[in-house]
PQR file with spaces between the fields and no chain letter, atoms N, CA, C, O and H, PARSE charges and radii, in Angstrom:
ATOM       1  N    MET     1       9.799  -18.043    5.806 -0.4000 1.5000
ATOM       2  CA   MET     1       8.796  -18.845    6.493 -0.0000 2.0000
ATOM       3  C    MET     1       8.331  -19.943    5.540  0.5500 1.7000
ATOM       4  O    MET     1       7.563  -19.675    4.617 -0.5500 1.4000
ATOM       5  N    SER     2       8.775  -21.137    5.747 -0.4000 1.5000
ATOM       6  CA   SER     2       8.405  -22.220    4.844 -0.0000 2.0000
ATOM       7  C    SER     2       6.920  -22.538    4.928  0.5500 1.7000
ATOM       8  O    SER     2       6.345  -23.022    3.953 -0.5500 1.4000
ATOM       9  H    SER     2       9.399  -21.355    6.497  0.4000 1.0000
ATOM      10  N    PHE     3       6.277  -22.278    6.076 -0.4000 1.5000
ATOM      11  CA   PHE     3       4.836  -22.504    6.191 -0.0000 2.0000
ATOM      12  C    PHE     3       4.094  -21.754    5.094  0.5500 1.7000
ATOM      13  O    PHE     3       3.193  -22.309    4.466 -0.5500 1.4000
ATOM      14  H    PHE     3       6.744  -21.885    6.868  0.4000 1.0000
ATOM      15  N    LEU     4       4.456  -20.521    4.861 -0.4000 1.5000
ATOM      16  CA   LEU     4       3.772  -19.713    3.858 -0.0000 2.0000
ATOM      17  C    LEU     4       4.045  -20.206    2.443  0.5500 1.7000
ATOM      18  O    LEU     4       3.257  -19.934    1.537 -0.5500 1.4000
ATOM      19  H    LEU     4       5.188  -20.070    5.371  0.4000 1.0000
ATOM      20  N    ASP     5       5.132  -20.916    2.241 -0.4000 1.5000
ATOM      21  CA   ASP     5       5.413  -21.486    0.929 -0.0000 2.0000
ATOM      22  C    ASP     5       4.644  -22.779    0.704  0.5500 1.7000
ATOM      23  O    ASP     5       4.339  -23.130   -0.436 -0.5500 1.4000
ATOM      24  H    ASP     5       5.772  -21.137    2.978  0.4000 1.0000
ATOM      25  N    ASP     6       4.329  -23.491    1.783 -0.4000 1.5000
ATOM      26  CA   ASP     6       3.702  -24.807    1.673 -0.0000 2.0000
ATOM      27  C    ASP     6       2.177  -24.778    1.737  0.5500 1.7000
ATOM      28  O    ASP     6       1.529  -25.682    1.210 -0.5500 1.4000
ATOM      29  H    ASP     6       4.577  -23.206    2.709  0.4000 1.0000
ATOM      30  N    ILE     7       1.592  -23.766    2.365 -0.4000 1.5000
ATOM      31  CA   ILE     7       0.146  -23.718    2.571 -0.0000 2.0000
ATOM      32  C    ILE     7      -0.562  -23.390    1.251  0.5500 1.7000
ATOM      33  O    ILE     7      -0.051  -22.625    0.433 -0.5500 1.4000
ATOM      34  H    ILE     7       2.118  -23.031    2.793  0.4000 1.0000
ATOM      35  N    GLU     8      -1.740  -23.981    1.060 -0.4000 1.5000
ATOM      36  CA   GLU     8      -2.496  -23.758   -0.176 -0.0000 2.0000
ATOM      37  C    GLU     8      -3.139  -22.378   -0.193  0.5500 1.7000
ATOM      38  O    GLU     8      -3.588  -21.875    0.837 -0.5500 1.4000
ATOM      39  H    GLU     8      -2.155  -24.603    1.724  0.4000 1.0000
ATOM      40  N    ILE     9      -3.177  -21.780   -1.368 -0.4000 1.5000
ATOM      41  CA   ILE     9      -3.910  -20.525   -1.554 -0.0000 2.0000
ATOM      42  C    ILE     9      -5.373  -20.797   -1.197  0.5500 1.7000
ATOM      43  O    ILE     9      -5.923  -21.834   -1.569 -0.5500 1.4000
ATOM      44  H    ILE     9      -2.813  -22.188   -2.204  0.4000 1.0000
ATOM      45  N    GLY    10      -5.993  -19.871   -0.481 -0.4000 1.5000
ATOM      46  CA   GLY    10      -7.382  -20.033   -0.053 -0.0000 2.0000
ATOM      47  C    GLY    10      -7.525  -20.526    1.375  0.5500 1.7000
ATOM      48  O    GLY    10      -8.618  -20.479    1.939 -0.5500 1.4000
ATOM      49  H    GLY    10      -5.545  -19.029   -0.180  0.4000 1.0000
ATOM      50  N    THR    11      -6.431  -21.000    1.968 -0.4000 1.5000
ATOM      51  CA   THR    11      -6.460  -21.473    3.349 -0.0000 2.0000
ATOM      52  C    THR    11      -6.613  -20.287    4.294  0.5500 1.7000
ATOM      53  O    THR    11      -6.050  -19.219    4.053 -0.5500 1.4000
ATOM      54  H    THR    11      -5.543  -21.038    1.510  0.4000 1.0000
ATOM      55  N    ARG    12      -7.366  -20.474    5.359 -0.4000 1.5000
ATOM      56  CA   ARG    12      -7.546  -19.415    6.359 -0.0000 2.0000
ATOM      57  C    ARG    12      -6.329  -19.419    7.282  0.5500 1.7000
ATOM      58  O    ARG    12      -5.961  -20.447    7.849 -0.5500 1.4000
ATOM      59  H    ARG    12      -7.823  -21.342    5.555  0.4000 1.0000
ATOM      60  N    ILE    13      -5.719  -18.249    7.416 -0.4000 1.5000
ATOM      61  CA   ILE    13      -4.506  -18.120    8.222 -0.0000 2.0000
ATOM      62  C    ILE    13      -4.591  -16.901    9.133  0.5500 1.7000
ATOM      63  O    ILE    13      -5.460  -16.043    8.977 -0.5500 1.4000
ATOM      64  H    ILE    13      -6.019  -17.414    6.954  0.4000 1.0000
ATOM      65  N    VAL    14      -3.674  -16.849   10.077 -0.4000 1.5000
ATOM      66  CA   VAL    14      -3.388  -15.622   10.819 -0.0000 2.0000
ATOM      67  C    VAL    14      -1.909  -15.331   10.607  0.5500 1.7000
ATOM      68  O    VAL    14      -1.064  -16.218   10.730 -0.5500 1.4000
ATOM      69  H    VAL    14      -2.968  -17.545   10.204  0.4000 1.0000
ATOM      70  N    ALA    15      -1.611  -14.082   10.288 -0.4000 1.5000
ATOM      71  CA   ALA    15      -0.226  -13.640   10.132 -0.0000 2.0000
ATOM      72  C    ALA    15       0.010  -12.477   11.091  0.5500 1.7000
ATOM      73  O    ALA    15      -0.685  -11.464   11.019 -0.5500 1.4000
ATOM      74  H    ALA    15      -2.297  -13.362   10.188  0.4000 1.0000
ATOM      75  N    ARG    16       0.971  -12.615   11.974 -0.4000 1.5000
ATOM      76  CA   ARG    16       1.359  -11.522   12.879 -0.0000 2.0000
ATOM      77  C    ARG    16       2.539  -10.807   12.230  0.5500 1.7000
ATOM      78  O    ARG    16       3.519  -11.434   11.828 -0.5500 1.4000
ATOM      79  H    ARG    16       1.536  -13.438   12.032  0.4000 1.0000
ATOM      80  N    TYR    17       2.427   -9.475   12.134 -0.4000 1.5000
ATOM      81  CA   TYR    17       3.461   -8.726   11.437 -0.0000 2.0000
ATOM      82  C    TYR    17       3.732   -7.379   12.088  0.5500 1.7000
ATOM      83  O    TYR    17       2.907   -6.847   12.831 -0.5500 1.4000
ATOM      84  H    TYR    17       1.631   -8.965   12.461  0.4000 1.0000
ATOM      85  N    ARG    18       4.917   -6.841   11.787 -0.4000 1.5000
ATOM      86  CA   ARG    18       5.365   -5.564   12.340 -0.0000 2.0000
ATOM      87  C    ARG    18       4.697   -4.403   11.612  0.5500 1.7000
ATOM      88  O    ARG    18       4.510   -4.435   10.396 -0.5500 1.4000
ATOM      89  H    ARG    18       5.587   -7.273   11.183  0.4000 1.0000
ATOM      90  N    VAL    19       4.339   -3.370   12.389 -0.4000 1.5000
ATOM      91  CA   VAL    19       3.800   -2.123   11.838 -0.0000 2.0000
ATOM      92  C    VAL    19       4.446   -0.958   12.586  0.5500 1.7000
ATOM      93  O    VAL    19       4.998   -1.134   13.672 -0.5500 1.4000
ATOM      94  H    VAL    19       4.491   -3.344   13.377  0.4000 1.0000
ATOM      95  N    THR    20       4.371    0.225   11.995 -0.4000 1.5000
ATOM      96  CA   THR    20       4.841    1.405   12.709 -0.0000 2.0000
ATOM      97  C    THR    20       3.698    1.950   13.546  0.5500 1.7000
ATOM      98  O    THR    20       2.532    1.814   13.175 -0.5500 1.4000
ATOM      99  H    THR    20       3.922    0.368   11.113  0.4000 1.0000
ATOM     100  N    GLY    21       4.018    2.548   14.645 -0.4000 1.5000
ATOM     101  CA   GLY    21       2.992    3.095   15.520 -0.0000 2.0000
ATOM     102  C    GLY    21       3.207    2.660   16.952  0.5500 1.7000
ATOM     103  O    GLY    21       4.221    2.043   17.278 -0.5500 1.4000
ATOM     104  H    GLY    21       4.965    2.658   14.946  0.4000 1.0000
ATOM     105  N    PRO    22       2.238    2.986   17.819 -0.5600 1.5000
ATOM     106  CA   PRO    22       2.402    2.694   19.243  0.2800 2.0000
ATOM     107  C    PRO    22       2.412    1.196   19.563  0.5500 1.7000
ATOM     108  O    PRO    22       3.088    0.771   20.500 -0.5500 1.4000
ATOM     109  N    LEU    23       1.685    0.412   18.808 -0.4000 1.5000
ATOM     110  CA   LEU    23       1.701   -1.046   18.993 -0.0000 2.0000
ATOM     111  C    LEU    23       2.538   -1.633   17.869  0.5500 1.7000
ATOM     112  O    LEU    23       2.199   -1.461   16.699 -0.5500 1.4000
ATOM     113  H    LEU    23       1.136    0.758   18.047  0.4000 1.0000
ATOM     114  N    PRO    24       3.628   -2.325   18.198 -0.5600 1.5000
ATOM     115  CA   PRO    24       4.571   -2.744   17.162  0.2800 2.0000
ATOM     116  C    PRO    24       4.119   -3.916   16.295  0.5500 1.7000
ATOM     117  O    PRO    24       4.689   -4.141   15.228 -0.5500 1.4000
ATOM     118  N    LEU    25       3.101   -4.671   16.735 -0.4000 1.5000
ATOM     119  CA   LEU    25       2.645   -5.836   15.972 -0.0000 2.0000
ATOM     120  C    LEU    25       1.134   -5.798   15.809  0.5500 1.7000
ATOM     121  O    LEU    25       0.420   -5.240   16.643 -0.5500 1.4000
ATOM     122  H    LEU    25       2.638   -4.488   17.602  0.4000 1.0000
ATOM     123  N    THR    26       0.655   -6.398   14.722 -0.4000 1.5000
ATOM     124  CA   THR    26      -0.775   -6.570   14.514 -0.0000 2.0000
ATOM     125  C    THR    26      -0.990   -7.887   13.780  0.5500 1.7000
ATOM     126  O    THR    26      -0.038   -8.485   13.278 -0.5500 1.4000
ATOM     127  H    THR    26       1.234   -6.851   14.045  0.4000 1.0000
ATOM     128  N    ASP    27      -2.234   -8.338   13.718 -0.4000 1.5000
ATOM     129  CA   ASP    27      -2.574   -9.605   13.074 -0.0000 2.0000
ATOM     130  C    ASP    27      -3.484   -9.372   11.877  0.5500 1.7000
ATOM     131  O    ASP    27      -4.308   -8.457   11.875 -0.5500 1.4000
ATOM     132  H    ASP    27      -3.007   -7.853   14.126  0.4000 1.0000
ATOM     133  N    ALA    28      -3.326  -10.206   10.872 -0.4000 1.5000
ATOM     134  CA   ALA    28      -4.257  -10.275    9.750 -0.0000 2.0000
ATOM     135  C    ALA    28      -4.824  -11.689    9.752  0.5500 1.7000
ATOM     136  O    ALA    28      -4.075  -12.662    9.662 -0.5500 1.4000
ATOM     137  H    ALA    28      -2.657  -10.949   10.874  0.4000 1.0000
ATOM     138  N    VAL    29      -6.149  -11.803    9.857 -0.4000 1.5000
ATOM     139  CA   VAL    29      -6.822  -13.103    9.861 -0.0000 2.0000
ATOM     140  C    VAL    29      -7.717  -13.164    8.640  0.5500 1.7000
ATOM     141  O    VAL    29      -8.564  -12.294    8.440 -0.5500 1.4000
ATOM     142  H    VAL    29      -6.758  -11.012    9.931  0.4000 1.0000
ATOM     143  N    GLY    30      -7.533  -14.191    7.824 -0.4000 1.5000
ATOM     144  CA   GLY    30      -8.365  -14.344    6.637 -0.0000 2.0000
ATOM     145  C    GLY    30      -7.781  -15.381    5.705  0.5500 1.7000
ATOM     146  O    GLY    30      -6.897  -16.152    6.079 -0.5500 1.4000
ATOM     147  H    GLY    30      -6.845  -14.898    7.987  0.4000 1.0000
ATOM     148  N    ASN    31      -8.290  -15.389    4.483 -0.4000 1.5000
ATOM     149  CA   ASN    31      -7.860  -16.371    3.493 -0.0000 2.0000
ATOM     150  C    ASN    31      -6.644  -15.862    2.722  0.5500 1.7000
ATOM     151  O    ASN    31      -6.606  -14.716    2.275 -0.5500 1.4000
ATOM     152  H    ASN    31      -9.008  -14.763    4.179  0.4000 1.0000
ATOM     153  N    LEU    32      -5.660  -16.737    2.579 -0.4000 1.5000
ATOM     154  CA   LEU    32      -4.465  -16.412    1.808 -0.0000 2.0000
ATOM     155  C    LEU    32      -4.851  -16.283    0.339  0.5500 1.7000
ATOM     156  O    LEU    32      -5.312  -17.246   -0.273 -0.5500 1.4000
ATOM     157  H    LEU    32      -5.691  -17.669    2.942  0.4000 1.0000
ATOM     158  N    LEU    33      -4.661  -15.087   -0.226 -0.4000 1.5000
ATOM     159  CA   LEU    33      -5.032  -14.843   -1.623 -0.0000 2.0000
ATOM     160  C    LEU    33      -3.886  -15.086   -2.589  0.5500 1.7000
ATOM     161  O    LEU    33      -4.071  -15.668   -3.658 -0.5500 1.4000
ATOM     162  H    LEU    33      -4.286  -14.305    0.271  0.4000 1.0000
ATOM     163  N    SER    34      -2.696  -14.632   -2.198 -0.4000 1.5000
ATOM     164  CA   SER    34      -1.542  -14.778   -3.081 -0.0000 2.0000
ATOM     165  C    SER    34      -0.263  -14.671   -2.266  0.5500 1.7000
ATOM     166  O    SER    34      -0.273  -14.248   -1.110 -0.5500 1.4000
ATOM     167  H    SER    34      -2.547  -14.160   -1.330  0.4000 1.0000
ATOM     168  N    ARG    35       0.832  -15.064   -2.894 -0.4000 1.5000
ATOM     169  CA   ARG    35       2.142  -14.955   -2.256 -0.0000 2.0000
ATOM     170  C    ARG    35       3.201  -14.940   -3.346  0.5500 1.7000
ATOM     171  O    ARG    35       3.037  -15.529   -4.414 -0.5500 1.4000
ATOM     172  H    ARG    35       0.840  -15.409   -3.832  0.4000 1.0000
ATOM     173  N    ASP    36       4.270  -14.261   -3.049 -0.4000 1.5000
ATOM     174  CA   ASP    36       5.469  -14.324   -3.877 -0.0000 2.0000
ATOM     175  C    ASP    36       6.668  -14.225   -2.941  0.5500 1.7000
ATOM     176  O    ASP    36       6.516  -14.358   -1.726 -0.5500 1.4000
ATOM     177  H    ASP    36       4.404  -13.782   -2.181  0.4000 1.0000
ATOM     178  N    ARG    37       7.826  -14.000   -3.476 -0.4000 1.5000
ATOM     179  CA   ARG    37       9.030  -13.991   -2.630 -0.0000 2.0000
ATOM     180  C    ARG    37       9.064  -12.807   -1.670  0.5500 1.7000
ATOM     181  O    ARG    37       9.716  -12.871   -0.628 -0.5500 1.4000
ATOM     182  H    ARG    37       7.949  -13.892   -4.462  0.4000 1.0000
ATOM     183  N    GLU    38       8.366  -11.729   -2.016 -0.4000 1.5000
ATOM     184  CA   GLU    38       8.445  -10.493   -1.239 -0.0000 2.0000
ATOM     185  C    GLU    38       7.270  -10.252   -0.300  0.5500 1.7000
ATOM     186  O    GLU    38       7.439   -9.612    0.738 -0.5500 1.4000
ATOM     187  H    GLU    38       7.836  -11.677   -2.862  0.4000 1.0000
ATOM     188  N    ARG    39       6.071  -10.757   -0.645 -0.4000 1.5000
ATOM     189  CA   ARG    39       4.871  -10.400    0.124 -0.0000 2.0000
ATOM     190  C    ARG    39       3.795  -11.471    0.026  0.5500 1.7000
ATOM     191  O    ARG    39       3.850  -12.363   -0.821 -0.5500 1.4000
ATOM     192  H    ARG    39       5.934  -11.277   -1.489  0.4000 1.0000
ATOM     193  N    ILE    40       2.808  -11.357    0.925 -0.4000 1.5000
ATOM     194  CA   ILE    40       1.604  -12.177    0.841 -0.0000 2.0000
ATOM     195  C    ILE    40       0.401  -11.238    0.865  0.5500 1.7000
ATOM     196  O    ILE    40       0.500  -10.103    1.330 -0.5500 1.4000
ATOM     197  H    ILE    40       2.764  -10.633    1.613  0.4000 1.0000
ATOM     198  N    SER    41      -0.728  -11.717    0.365 -0.4000 1.5000
ATOM     199  CA   SER    41      -1.986  -10.978    0.451 -0.0000 2.0000
ATOM     200  C    SER    41      -3.005  -11.856    1.151  0.5500 1.7000
ATOM     201  O    SER    41      -3.157  -13.036    0.835 -0.5500 1.4000
ATOM     202  H    SER    41      -0.809  -12.639   -0.012  0.4000 1.0000
ATOM     203  N    VAL    42      -3.711  -11.249    2.122 -0.4000 1.5000
ATOM     204  CA   VAL    42      -4.706  -11.954    2.922 -0.0000 2.0000
ATOM     205  C    VAL    42      -6.021  -11.196    2.799  0.5500 1.7000
ATOM     206  O    VAL    42      -6.061   -9.980    2.989 -0.5500 1.4000
ATOM     207  H    VAL    42      -3.587  -10.291    2.379  0.4000 1.0000
ATOM     208  N    GLU    43      -7.101  -11.914    2.479 -0.4000 1.5000
ATOM     209  CA   GLU    43      -8.424  -11.301    2.417 -0.0000 2.0000
ATOM     210  C    GLU    43      -9.046  -11.370    3.804  0.5500 1.7000
ATOM     211  O    GLU    43      -9.420  -12.446    4.270 -0.5500 1.4000
ATOM     212  H    GLU    43      -7.069  -12.902    2.324  0.4000 1.0000
ATOM     213  N    THR    44      -9.156  -10.223    4.462 -0.4000 1.5000
ATOM     214  CA   THR    44      -9.709  -10.143    5.810 -0.0000 2.0000
ATOM     215  C    THR    44     -11.130   -9.588    5.754  0.5500 1.7000
ATOM     216  O    THR    44     -11.622   -9.243    4.680 -0.5500 1.4000
ATOM     217  H    THR    44      -8.853   -9.349    4.083  0.4000 1.0000
ATOM     218  N    LYS    45     -11.788   -9.503    6.911 -0.4000 1.5000
ATOM     219  CA   LYS    45     -13.129   -8.912    6.973 -0.0000 2.0000
ATOM     220  C    LYS    45     -13.119   -7.461    6.515  0.5500 1.7000
ATOM     221  O    LYS    45     -14.116   -6.970    5.986 -0.5500 1.4000
ATOM     222  H    LYS    45     -11.387   -9.783    7.784  0.4000 1.0000
ATOM     223  N    ARG    46     -12.019   -6.782    6.711 -0.4000 1.5000
ATOM     224  CA   ARG    46     -11.928   -5.355    6.376 -0.0000 2.0000
ATOM     225  C    ARG    46     -11.365   -5.096    4.986  0.5500 1.7000
ATOM     226  O    ARG    46     -11.228   -3.943    4.579 -0.5500 1.4000
ATOM     227  H    ARG    46     -11.209   -7.181    7.141  0.4000 1.0000
ATOM     228  N    GLY    47     -11.038   -6.152    4.257 -0.4000 1.5000
ATOM     229  CA   GLY    47     -10.476   -5.991    2.920 -0.0000 2.0000
ATOM     230  C    GLY    47      -9.159   -6.735    2.777  0.5500 1.7000
ATOM     231  O    GLY    47      -8.729   -7.453    3.680 -0.5500 1.4000
ATOM     232  H    GLY    47     -11.149   -7.089    4.588  0.4000 1.0000
ATOM     233  N    VAL    48      -8.535   -6.551    1.635 -0.4000 1.5000
ATOM     234  CA   VAL    48      -7.280   -7.244    1.342 -0.0000 2.0000
ATOM     235  C    VAL    48      -6.119   -6.511    2.015  0.5500 1.7000
ATOM     236  O    VAL    48      -5.987   -5.292    1.910 -0.5500 1.4000
ATOM     237  H    VAL    48      -8.885   -5.967    0.902  0.4000 1.0000
ATOM     238  N    VAL    49      -5.282   -7.289    2.709 -0.4000 1.5000
ATOM     239  CA   VAL    49      -4.089   -6.762    3.374 -0.0000 2.0000
ATOM     240  C    VAL    49      -2.875   -7.389    2.699  0.5500 1.7000
ATOM     241  O    VAL    49      -2.780   -8.611    2.588 -0.5500 1.4000
ATOM     242  H    VAL    49      -5.390   -8.279    2.794  0.4000 1.0000
ATOM     243  N    THR    50      -1.952   -6.550    2.250 -0.4000 1.5000
ATOM     244  CA   THR    50      -0.701   -7.030    1.666 -0.0000 2.0000
ATOM     245  C    THR    50       0.407   -6.800    2.682  0.5500 1.7000
ATOM     246  O    THR    50       0.580   -5.694    3.194 -0.5500 1.4000
ATOM     247  H    THR    50      -2.029   -5.557    2.340  0.4000 1.0000
ATOM     248  N    ILE    51       1.153   -7.859    2.964 -0.4000 1.5000
ATOM     249  CA   ILE    51       2.155   -7.831    4.030 -0.0000 2.0000
ATOM     250  C    ILE    51       3.502   -8.249    3.450  0.5500 1.7000
ATOM     251  O    ILE    51       3.604   -9.275    2.777 -0.5500 1.4000
ATOM     252  H    ILE    51       1.012   -8.757    2.547  0.4000 1.0000
ATOM     253  N    GLY    52       4.516   -7.465    3.708 -0.4000 1.5000
ATOM     254  CA   GLY    52       5.870   -7.837    3.305 -0.0000 2.0000
ATOM     255  C    GLY    52       6.352   -9.026    4.123  0.5500 1.7000
ATOM     256  O    GLY    52       6.180   -9.051    5.342 -0.5500 1.4000
ATOM     257  H    GLY    52       4.434   -6.631    4.255  0.4000 1.0000
ATOM     258  N    ARG    53       6.940   -9.989    3.477 -0.4000 1.5000
ATOM     259  CA   ARG    53       7.408  -11.182    4.204 -0.0000 2.0000
ATOM     260  C    ARG    53       8.430  -10.844    5.279  0.5500 1.7000
ATOM     261  O    ARG    53       8.491  -11.516    6.309 -0.5500 1.4000
ATOM     262  H    ARG    53       7.080   -9.969    2.487  0.4000 1.0000
ATOM     263  N    ALA    54       9.225   -9.819    5.054 -0.4000 1.5000
ATOM     264  CA   ALA    54      10.231   -9.435    6.047 -0.0000 2.0000
ATOM     265  C    ALA    54       9.585   -8.934    7.336  0.5500 1.7000
ATOM     266  O    ALA    54      10.218   -8.959    8.391 -0.5500 1.4000
ATOM     267  H    ALA    54       9.175   -9.273    4.217  0.4000 1.0000
ATOM     268  N    ASP    55       8.331   -8.479    7.264 -0.4000 1.5000
ATOM     269  CA   ASP    55       7.630   -7.961    8.443 -0.0000 2.0000
ATOM     270  C    ASP    55       6.885   -9.040    9.224  0.5500 1.7000
ATOM     271  O    ASP    55       6.456   -8.794   10.351 -0.5500 1.4000
ATOM     272  H    ASP    55       7.817   -8.459    6.407  0.4000 1.0000
ATOM     273  N    ILE    56       6.723  -10.225    8.646 -0.4000 1.5000
ATOM     274  CA   ILE    56       5.962  -11.293    9.297 -0.0000 2.0000
ATOM     275  C    ILE    56       6.827  -11.955   10.364  0.5500 1.7000
ATOM     276  O    ILE    56       7.946  -12.391   10.094 -0.5500 1.4000
ATOM     277  H    ILE    56       7.072  -10.424    7.730  0.4000 1.0000
ATOM     278  N    VAL    57       6.286  -12.024   11.588 -0.4000 1.5000
ATOM     279  CA   VAL    57       7.026  -12.665   12.679 -0.0000 2.0000
ATOM     280  C    VAL    57       6.465  -14.049   13.011  0.5500 1.7000
ATOM     281  O    VAL    57       7.163  -14.871   13.603 -0.5500 1.4000
ATOM     282  H    VAL    57       5.376  -11.670   11.807  0.4000 1.0000
ATOM     283  N    ALA    58       5.205  -14.315   12.633 -0.4000 1.5000
ATOM     284  CA   ALA    58       4.592  -15.626   12.873 -0.0000 2.0000
ATOM     285  C    ALA    58       3.390  -15.774   11.955  0.5500 1.7000
ATOM     286  O    ALA    58       2.747  -14.790   11.589 -0.5500 1.4000
ATOM     287  H    ALA    58       4.637  -13.647   12.152  0.4000 1.0000
ATOM     288  N    ALA    59       3.094  -17.017   11.586 -0.4000 1.5000
ATOM     289  CA   ALA    59       1.918  -17.304   10.768 -0.0000 2.0000
ATOM     290  C    ALA    59       1.514  -18.750   11.002  0.5500 1.7000
ATOM     291  O    ALA    59       2.356  -19.622   11.217 -0.5500 1.4000
ATOM     292  H    ALA    59       3.616  -17.817   11.882  0.4000 1.0000
ATOM     293  N    LYS    60       0.200  -18.987   10.957 -0.4000 1.5000
ATOM     294  CA   LYS    60      -0.286  -20.359   11.099 -0.0000 2.0000
ATOM     295  C    LYS    60      -1.681  -20.469   10.501  0.5500 1.7000
ATOM     296  O    LYS    60      -2.368  -19.470   10.288 -0.5500 1.4000
ATOM     297  H    LYS    60      -0.484  -18.278   10.783  0.4000 1.0000
ATOM     298  N    GLU    61      -2.080  -21.704   10.238 -0.4000 1.5000
ATOM     299  CA   GLU    61      -3.434  -21.979    9.760 -0.0000 2.0000
ATOM     300  C    GLU    61      -4.396  -21.876   10.936  0.5500 1.7000
ATOM     301  O    GLU    61      -4.064  -22.267   12.055 -0.5500 1.4000
ATOM     302  H    GLU    61      -1.523  -22.516   10.411  0.4000 1.0000
ATOM     303  N    VAL    62      -5.588  -21.350   10.680 -0.4000 1.5000
ATOM     304  CA   VAL    62      -6.609  -21.242   11.721 -0.0000 2.0000
ATOM     305  C    VAL    62      -7.916  -21.815   11.193  0.5500 1.7000
ATOM     306  O    VAL    62      -8.150  -21.818    9.984 -0.5500 1.4000
ATOM     307  H    VAL    62      -5.858  -21.032    9.771  0.4000 1.0000
ATOM     308  N    PRO    63      -8.779  -22.305   12.102 -0.5600 1.5000
ATOM     309  CA   PRO    63     -10.053  -22.868   11.663  0.2800 2.0000
ATOM     310  C    PRO    63     -11.002  -21.783   11.164  0.5500 1.7000
ATOM     311  O    PRO    63     -10.802  -20.592   11.405 -0.5500 1.4000
ATOM     312  N    ALA    64     -12.024  -22.226   10.472 -0.4000 1.5000
ATOM     313  CA   ALA    64     -13.064  -21.302    9.999 -0.0000 2.0000
ATOM     314  C    ALA    64     -13.734  -20.647   11.196  0.5500 1.7000
ATOM     315  O    ALA    64     -13.789  -21.237   12.275 -0.5500 1.4000
ATOM     316  H    ALA    64     -12.187  -23.194   10.277  0.4000 1.0000
ATOM     317  N    PRO    65     -14.244  -19.432   11.018 -0.5600 1.5000
ATOM     318  CA   PRO    65     -14.920  -18.781   12.150  0.2800 2.0000
ATOM     319  C    PRO    65     -16.172  -19.558   12.531  0.5500 1.7000
ATOM     320  O    PRO    65     -16.781  -20.206   11.680 -0.5500 1.4000
ATOM     321  N    PRO    66     -16.560  -19.501   13.798 -0.5600 1.5000
ATOM     322  CA   PRO    66     -17.771  -20.220   14.204  0.2800 2.0000
ATOM     323  C    PRO    66     -19.000  -19.607   13.543  0.5500 1.7000
ATOM     324  O    PRO    66     -19.054  -18.404   13.287 -0.5500 1.4000
ATOM     325  N    ARG    67     -19.969  -20.448   13.277 -0.4000 1.5000
ATOM     326  CA   ARG    67     -21.219  -19.952   12.692 -0.0000 2.0000
ATOM     327  C    ARG    67     -22.007  -19.207   13.745  0.5500 1.7000
ATOM     328  O    ARG    67     -22.016  -19.583   14.917 -0.5500 1.4000
ATOM     329  H    ARG    67     -19.925  -21.425   13.485  0.4000 1.0000
ATOM     330  N    ARG    68     -22.659  -18.159   13.320 -0.4000 1.5000
ATOM     331  CA   ARG    68     -23.491  -17.395   14.247 -0.0000 2.0000
ATOM     332  C    ARG    68     -24.764  -18.176   14.531  0.5500 1.7000
ATOM     333  O    ARG    68     -25.388  -18.739   13.631 -0.5500 1.4000
ATOM     334  H    ARG    68     -22.652  -17.854   12.368  0.4000 1.0000
ATOM     335  N    ARG    69     -25.127  -18.193   15.788 -0.4000 1.5000
ATOM     336  CA   ARG    69     -26.363  -18.874   16.180 -0.0000 2.0000
ATOM     337  C    ARG    69     -27.544  -17.929   16.004  0.5500 1.7000
ATOM     338  O    ARG    69     -27.422  -16.731   16.258 -0.5500 1.4000
ATOM     339  H    ARG    69     -24.620  -17.736   16.519  0.4000 1.0000
ATOM     340  N    PRO    70     -28.682  -18.456   15.574 -0.5600 1.5000
ATOM     341  CA   PRO    70     -29.864  -17.592   15.452  0.2800 2.0000
ATOM     342  C    PRO    70     -30.267  -17.063   16.829  0.5500 1.7000
ATOM     343  O    PRO    70     -30.178  -17.778   17.828 -0.5500 1.4000
ATOM     344  N    GLN    71     -30.697  -15.844   16.870 -0.4000 1.5000
ATOM     345  CA   GLN    71     -31.095  -15.216   18.141 -0.0000 2.0000
ATOM     346  C    GLN    71     -32.501  -15.588   18.521  0.5500 1.7000
ATOM     347  O    GLN    71     -32.997  -15.150   19.559 -0.5500 1.4000
ATOM     348  H    GLN    71     -30.769  -15.264   16.059  0.4000 1.0000
């Protein structure tokens, strides 16, 4: 995926990737922390997710989350 090679570290992305279980795909949304030839790491709301590049089926840049409005 050349997108993952070209995007800057710290950019907010979504990566859809294969997992084992009843649902074959899941998404990681967060800031790209690191990448190498084998894997990427994404800092999500639930913590850091490390994903093997071979498992990634799609990835793209996404905008920052909307700000919460005061109640």
